[in-house]
C-alpha positions, 0 to 999 in steps of 0.5 A: 640194476637190483644188484647194483642197488644192493651193493650200494646199500651194503656200502652205505651201511658199512660206512654208516657203521664206521661213522657211528663207531668213529663218533662213539669212540670220539665221544667216549674219549672226550668223556674219559678225558673230562672225567680224568681231568676232574679227578686230577683236580680233585686229587691236587 
């Protein structure tokens, strides 16, 4: 029973890390595109 809980905990932590990583990449991409668009507008 304890081993099963431990496995679920590890799985949960892994999926949480993946989720946080995914959202972080998504957020950084959005910020990059925003910055890129604003610099393009400035140069025109």
